[in-house]
C-alpha positions in Angstrom: 28.5 -11.8 -20.1 28.5 -15.3 -18.5 29.3 -18.2 -20.7 27.2 -21.4 -21.1 27.1 -23.7 -18.1 27.1 -27.5 -17.9 25.2 -29.5 -15.3 25.6 -33.2 -14.5 23.0 -34.9 -12.3 24.6 -37.7 -10.3 21.6 -39.6 -8.9 23.3 -41.9 -6.5 23.0 -41.7 -2.7 23.8 -43.9 0.3 20.3 -43.4 1.6 17.3 -41.1 1.1 16.9 -38.1 3.4 13.3 -37.9 4.6 12.8 -34.4 3.3 14.4 -34.9 -0.1 12.4 -34.6 -3.3 15.4 -34.8 -5.7 15.7 -37.8 -8.0 18.1 -40.3 -6.4 18.6 -44.0 -5.7 20.9 -46.1 -3.7 24.5 -46.3 -5.1 25.6 -49.6 -6.7 28.9 -50.1 -8.4 27.6 -51.7 -11.5 25.0 -49.0 -12.1 27.6 -46.3 -11.5 29.9 -47.8 -14.1 27.0 -48.0 -16.6 26.1 -44.4 -15.8 29.6 -43.3 -16.5 29.7 -45.2 -19.9 26.4 -43.7 -20.9 27.5 -40.2 -20.0 30.7 -40.6 -22.0 28.8 -41.8 -25.0 26.3 -38.9 -24.6 29.0 -36.3 -24.4 30.8 -37.7 -27.3 27.6 -37.4 -29.4 26.4 -34.1 -28.0 29.5 -32.0 -27.7 29.4 -28.7 -29.5 32.8 -27.4 -28.8 31.2 -24.2 -27.4 33.0 -22.2 -24.7 31.8 -23.2 -21.2 32.4 -21.0 -18.1 30.9 -23.3 -15.4 30.6 -27.0 -14.8 28.5 -28.3 -11.9 28.1 -31.9 -10.6 25.0 -32.1 -8.4 22.9 -34.9 -7.0 22.2 -37.1 -5.3 25.7 -37.4 -3.8 28.3 -37.0 -6.5 31.2 -38.0 -4.2 29.8 -41.5 -4.2 30.9 -41.9 -7.8 34.5 -41.7 -6.6 37.2 -39.4 -7.7 38.2 -41.5 -10.7 34.7 -41.5 -12.3 34.2 -37.8 -11.6 37.6 -37.1 -13.1 36.8 -39.2 -16.2 33.5 -37.4 -16.6 35.0 -34.0 -16.4 37.7 -35.0 -18.8 35.1 -36.2 -21.3 33.2 -32.9 -20.9 36.3 -30.9 -21.6 36.8 -32.9 -24.8 33.2 -32.3 -25.9 33.1 -28.6 -25.0 35.6 -25.9 -24.7 35.8 -25.6 -20.9 37.6 -22.3 -20.5 40.7 -21.6 -18.4 39.6 -20.4 -15.0 36.1 -22.0 -15.4 34.3 -22.6 -12.1 34.1 -26.4 -11.7 32.0 -27.5 -8.7 31.3 -30.9 -7.1 28.6 -31.4 -4.5 29.7 -33.7 -1.6 28.4 -34.9 1.7 30.7 -34.8 4.7 31.0 -38.6 4.7 32.9 -40.9 2.4 35.4 -38.1 1.7 39.0 -37.5 2.8 42.1 -35.5 1.8 43.1 -38.1 -0.9 39.6 -37.8 -2.5 39.8 -34.0 -2.6 43.4 -34.0 -3.9 42.3 -36.3 -6.7 39.4 -33.9 -7.6 41.8 -30.9 -7.5 44.2 -32.7 -9.8 41.4 -33.4 -12.2 40.5 -29.7 -12.4 37.7 -29.2 -9.8 38.1 -25.9 -8.0 34.9 -25.5 -6.0 33.0 -27.7 -3.5 29.5 -27.5 -2.2 28.9 -29.6 0.9 25.6 -30.4 2.7 26.0 -29.3 6.3 22.3 -28.5 6.8 22.7 -27.9 10.6 25.4 -27.8 13.3 22.9 -29.2 15.8 23.0 -32.9 16.4 19.2 -33.2 17.1 18.4 -31.4 13.8 20.8 -33.6 11.8 19.0 -36.7 13.2 15.6 -35.2 12.4 16.8 -34.6 8.8 18.1 -38.1 8.5 21.7 -36.9 7.9 24.5 -39.4 8.3 27.2 -37.0 9.5 28.0 -35.0 12.6 29.0 -31.4 12.8 32.6 -32.7 13.5 32.5 -34.7 10.3 31.6 -31.6 8.3 34.4 -29.6 10.0 36.9 -32.4 9.2 35.7 -32.5 5.5 36.2 -28.8 5.1 39.7 -29.1 6.7 40.6 -32.0 4.4 39.4 -30.0 1.4 41.5 -27.0 2.5 44.5 -29.2 2.9 44.0 -30.5 -0.6 44.1 -26.9 -2.0 40.4 -26.0 -2.3 39.9 -22.2 -1.8 36.2 -22.0 -2.8 33.8 -24.0 -0.6 30.1 -23.6 0.0 28.0 -25.1 2.8 24.2 -25.7 2.8 22.1 -24.7 5.8 18.4 -25.5 6.2 15.9 -23.1 7.9 12.4 -23.5 9.2 12.9 -26.9 10.8 10.3 -28.2 13.2 11.4 -27.1 16.7 13.8 -24.6 15.2 14.9 -21.5 16.9 17.1 -18.5 16.4 19.6 -19.8 19.0 19.9 -23.1 17.0 20.2 -21.2 13.7 22.8 -18.8 15.2 24.9 -21.8 16.3 24.8 -23.3 12.8 25.8 -19.9 11.2 28.6 -19.4 13.7 29.8 -22.9 13.0 29.9 -22.4 9.2 31.5 -19.0 9.6 34.2 -20.3 11.9 35.2 -22.7 9.1 35.7 -19.6 7.0 33.9 -21.0 3.9 33.4 -18.7 1.0 29.7 -19.3 0.3 26.6 -20.4 2.3 23.3 -21.5 0.8 20.3 -21.2 3.2 17.0 -22.9 2.3 13.7 -22.9 4.0 12.4 -26.4 4.5 9.5 -27.2 2.3 7.7 -30.5 3.0 7.1 -32.0 -0.5 4.4 -34.5 -1.3 5.7 -38.1 -1.6 8.5 -37.6 0.9 8.8 -39.5 4.2 8.3 -36.1 6.0 5.0 -35.7 4.3 3.9 -39.2 5.0 4.8 -38.9 8.6 3.0 -35.6 9.1 6.2 -33.6 9.7 5.7 -29.9 9.2 8.0 -27.0 8.8 7.8 -24.0 11.1 4.7 -21.8 10.9 5.0 -19.3 8.1 5.5 -16.3 10.4 8.2 -18.1 12.4 9.9 -19.3 9.3 9.9 -15.7 7.9 11.5 -14.5 11.1 14.2 -17.1 10.8 14.9 -16.1 7.2 15.3 -12.4 8.1 17.4 -13.3 11.1 19.6 -15.5 8.8 20.1 -12.7 6.3 21.1 -10.3 9.1 23.3 -12.8 11.0 25.2 -13.9 7.9 25.9 -10.3 6.9 27.5 -9.8 10.3 29.9 -12.6 9.4 30.7 -11.2 6.0 28.3 -13.2 3.9 26.3 -10.9 1.7 23.0 -12.0 0.2 23.1 -12.0 -3.6 20.1 -14.3 -4.3 17.0 -15.4 -2.4 18.8 -18.3 -0.8 22.5 -17.7 -1.4 25.1 -15.7 0.4 28.8 -15.2 -0.3 31.9 -13.3 0.6 32.4 -10.5 -1.9 33.5 -11.9 -5.2 32.7 -15.5 -4.3 29.2 -15.7 -5.6 28.5 -19.0 -7.4 29.0 -18.3 -11.1 27.0 -21.4 -12.0 24.0 -20.0 -10.0 24.3 -16.7 -11.9 24.2 -18.5 -15.3 20.6 -19.6 -14.3 19.4 -16.3 -12.8 20.8 -14.2 -15.6 18.9 -16.3 -18.2 22.1 -17.7 -19.8 22.2 -21.0 -21.6 23.1 -24.3 -19.9 23.0 -28.0 -20.8 22.1 -30.6 -18.3 23.0 -34.3 -18.5 21.7 -37.2 -16.4 18.3 -38.4 -15.2 16.2 -35.4 -14.1 18.6 -32.8 -15.5 17.1 -29.7 -17.2 18.5 -27.6 -20.0 17.9 -24.2 -21.6 19.6 -24.1 -25.0 18.9 -22.1 -28.2 15.6 -20.8 -26.9 14.3 -24.2 -25.9 13.9 -25.9 -22.6 14.1 -29.7 -22.2 14.8 -32.3 -19.6 15.6 -35.9 -19.0 13.0 -38.0 -17.3 13.6 -38.9 -13.6 14.6 -42.5 -14.5 18.1 -43.9 -14.4 16.8 -46.9 -16.4 15.4 -44.7 -19.2 18.7 -42.7 -19.2 20.8 -45.8 -19.5 18.6 -47.1 -22.4 19.4 -43.9 -24.3 16.0 -42.2 -24.1 16.2 -38.6 -25.3 15.3 -35.5 -23.3 11.7 -34.3 -23.4 10.7 -30.9 -24.7 9.6 -28.4 -22.1 8.5 -25.4 -24.2 10.1 -22.2 -25.2 12.5 -20.3 -23.0 14.2 -16.9 -22.7 11.2 -14.6 -23.0 11.0 -11.3 -21.3 8.7 -12.4 -18.5 11.0 -15.3 -17.7 14.0 -13.1 -17.8 12.4 -10.7 -15.4 11.4 -13.5 -13.0 14.9 -15.0 -12.9 16.7 -11.7 -12.4 14.4 -10.6 -9.6 15.7 -13.6 -7.6 18.9 -11.6 -7.3 19.5 -8.8 -4.8 20.9 -6.8 -7.7 17.5 -7.2 -9.3 16.3 -6.5 -12.8 18.2 -3.8 -14.7 16.6 -1.5 -17.2 19.7 -1.6 -19.4 19.7 -5.5 -19.4 16.0 -5.5 -20.5 16.8 -3.1 -23.3 20.0 -4.9 -24.4 18.2 -8.2 -24.7 14.7 -7.2 -25.9 15.2 -3.7 -27.4 12.4 -1.1 -27.2 9.9 -3.8 -26.0 12.2 -4.6 -23.1 12.5 -0.9 -22.1 8.7 -0.4 -22.2 8.1 -3.6 -20.2 10.6 -2.5 -17.5 9.0 0.9 -17.2 5.6 -0.7 -16.8 6.9 -3.0 -14.1 8.6 0.0 -12.5 5.2 1.8 -12.3 3.6 -1.2 -10.6 6.5 -1.7 -8.2 6.1 1.9 -7.0 2.6 0.9 -5.8 3.8 -2.1 -3.8 3.8 -1.9 0.0 6.8 0.0 1.5 9.9 -2.0 2.3 9.4 -4.8 -0.2 10.9 -3.3 -3.4 13.9 -1.0 -4.1 13.7 1.4 -7.1 16.4 3.8 -8.3 15.3 4.5 -11.9 17.8 1.9 -13.2 16.6 -1.3 -11.6 13.9 -3.1 -9.7 15.1 -5.2 -6.7 13.3 -7.0 -3.9 14.4 -6.5 -0.3 14.8 -9.6 2.0 11.2 -8.9 3.2 10.2 -8.8 -0.5 11.8 -12.1 -1.2 9.5 -13.7 1.4 6.5 -12.7 -0.7 8.3 -12.7 -4.1 5.6 -14.9 -5.8 2.9 -12.3 -5.0 5.2 -9.4 -6.0 6.0 -11.1 -9.3 2.3 -11.6 -10.1 1.7 -7.9 -9.5 4.7 -6.7 -11.5 4.0 -9.1 -14.4 0.3 -8.9 -14.6 -1.2 -8.3 -18.1 
């Protein structure tokens, strides 16, 4: 069983990418210092001493905080909770404003995993995405992290870009694989309302073309030893993100920082997307009950291992077993090639992931 996870949202960036819908704002030293002080106060007040198996610093661009602030925040988290020996401790970073000394300081503080935003190895796609790094910057950042001792590194790739093609995607995959990273996340571009992409009329690839790219990506990554374990995540065997699995297995996690979400003791809650409100000490807002059977099924069906009958029964008893069997009956009626059944689990295929919302509606219908 996975232990509880901690998530820290670091909302600072050196500029807003035109596709990004995450909460972020331009980094300023004074604000970052105030953010750190508020986090330390919050952890001091909120610590439960419970065992923690994963800690994740996401953003925004966490490396802009600097190694000293990140180390101080992790140290405070370790005092407030019981971060276990061997816990997975991840920091997101962009391939700019980083060097070997930065990564060495993180490693010394206890970080043991990095997630870096490559997005593409094609210069023209990086310019379209508003990224401020080159493919060479990304390669040098990975090399610096390796030299600092990191042996668990993830890279992000983006699919479905305007003007995208299988050849461009293949180059990006081959570039990431040549760096021999342990994990790759591949996301289909979604143009969100309120972003510069939406305002400028930028559109992702047509649905059929994007679907072809997704299936090509699954196949191509497998050729390079990266096995799909979740809709958008691929890893070398044994290198799956343990923090991701906390979410998809329906385990508890606590999120800190503006925009961060939590699931704890059957409740969901979140901090408003406002640094000012966070610094003032405003409390997280309730977001309803969590942990029900339907939610558990939806989360587990994001994984290639799927939803297991034994897990439903273990967590929800006879009601869980009956619900699984009903879903199994419905899954058997789905179009061929979308769902895998073996009497013990229900799992979506890559083709099924492309229409997972429709499949979930069918499986979970009242």
